[in-house]
C-alpha positions as CSV (number, residue, x, y, z in Angstrom):
1,X,102.6,92.0,134.0
2,X,100.8,94.1,131.4
3,X,102.7,97.1,130.0
4,X,100.2,100.0,129.5
5,X,102.8,102.6,128.6
6,X,102.1,104.5,125.5
7,X,103.9,103.3,122.4
8,X,105.2,106.9,121.9
9,X,107.3,106.6,125.0
10,X,105.5,109.2,127.0
11,X,105.8,108.1,130.6
12,X,102.8,108.1,132.9
13,X,100.2,107.9,130.1
14,X,98.5,104.6,129.4
15,X,97.7,103.6,125.8
16,X,93.9,103.8,125.2
17,X,93.1,102.0,122.0
18,X,89.3,102.5,122.4
19,X,89.7,106.3,122.5
20,X,92.1,106.1,119.6
21,X,89.4,104.3,117.6
22,X,86.8,106.9,118.6
23,X,89.1,109.7,117.5
24,X,89.8,107.9,114.2
25,X,86.1,107.4,113.5
26,X,85.4,111.0,114.3
27,X,88.1,112.2,112.0
28,X,86.8,110.0,109.2
29,X,83.3,111.3,109.8
30,X,84.5,114.9,109.6
31,X,86.3,114.2,106.3
32,X,83.3,112.4,104.8
33,X,81.0,115.2,105.9
34,X,83.4,117.8,104.5
35,X,83.5,116.1,101.1
36,X,79.8,115.3,100.8
37,X,77.7,117.9,102.7
38,X,77.3,121.4,101.3
39,X,77.3,123.0,104.7
40,X,78.7,126.5,105.4
41,X,81.0,125.2,108.2
42,X,82.8,123.0,105.7
43,X,83.3,125.9,103.2
44,X,87.1,125.9,103.8
45,X,87.3,122.1,103.9
46,X,87.7,119.7,106.8
47,X,91.3,120.5,107.7
48,X,90.6,123.3,110.2
49,X,88.0,121.0,112.0
50,X,90.4,118.1,112.1
51,X,93.1,120.3,113.6
52,X,90.6,121.6,116.2
53,X,89.4,118.1,117.1
54,X,93.0,116.8,117.3
55,X,94.0,119.7,119.6
56,X,91.0,119.0,121.9
57,X,91.8,115.3,122.1
58,X,95.5,116.0,122.7
59,X,94.5,118.4,125.5
60,X,92.1,115.9,126.9
61,X,94.5,113.0,126.9
62,X,97.0,115.1,128.8
63,X,100.5,114.8,127.3
64,X,100.4,118.2,125.7
65,X,102.0,119.7,122.6
66,X,105.5,118.9,123.7
67,X,104.8,115.2,123.5
68,X,104.2,115.4,119.8
69,X,107.3,117.6,119.2
70,X,105.8,121.1,119.4
71,X,107.0,123.9,121.6
72,X,107.2,127.6,121.7
73,X,109.6,129.2,119.2
74,X,112.8,130.6,120.7
75,X,112.3,133.8,118.7
76,X,108.9,135.0,117.5
77,X,110.5,137.4,115.0
78,X,112.7,134.7,113.5
79,X,109.7,132.4,113.2
80,X,107.6,135.1,111.5
81,X,110.4,135.9,109.1
82,X,110.9,132.3,108.1
83,X,107.2,131.9,107.6
84,X,107.1,135.0,105.4
85,X,110.0,134.0,103.3
86,X,108.7,130.4,102.8
87,X,105.2,131.7,102.0
88,X,106.4,134.2,99.4
89,X,108.8,131.7,97.9
90,X,106.1,129.1,97.7
91,X,103.8,131.6,95.9
92,X,106.6,132.6,93.5
93,X,107.5,129.0,92.6
94,X,103.9,128.1,92.1
95,X,103.1,131.1,89.9
96,X,106.3,131.3,87.8
97,X,107.4,127.6,87.7
98,X,104.6,125.1,88.5
99,X,101.7,126.7,86.7
100,X,103.6,127.3,83.4
101,X,104.9,123.8,83.5
102,X,101.3,122.5,84.0
103,X,100.2,124.6,81.1
104,X,102.9,123.3,78.8
105,X,102.0,119.7,79.7
106,X,98.3,120.1,79.2
107,X,96.3,122.6,77.2
108,X,99.0,125.2,76.4
109,X,96.7,128.0,77.6
110,X,96.6,129.6,81.1
111,X,93.1,129.3,82.7
112,X,91.1,132.5,83.3
113,X,90.9,132.8,87.1
114,X,89.6,136.3,87.3
115,X,86.6,137.0,89.5
116,X,84.9,139.4,87.0
């Protein structure tokens, strides 16, 4: 008897190593294209395209977002507040702790990042 159950433990979905190989090759191709081709669609990098491709293949395979541990938040307001606090905290730590530490370890002078 051959066990075709997915290794993730999702019942009713057979493992498809050929499609997994196709998905992996497509992801590698997108990363290589994003790094080497100066095309407008890769201006923000390859990450948004990888997320889109991953979502399409996840939808196509059928198990859905719950199979990979994602679900709707219980409270949208709580989720937005946590995101806001984490985002502001990340920016503050980067600006006032990480960048000065990098400056002290390297040149000793903050780089000019102004647009003018």
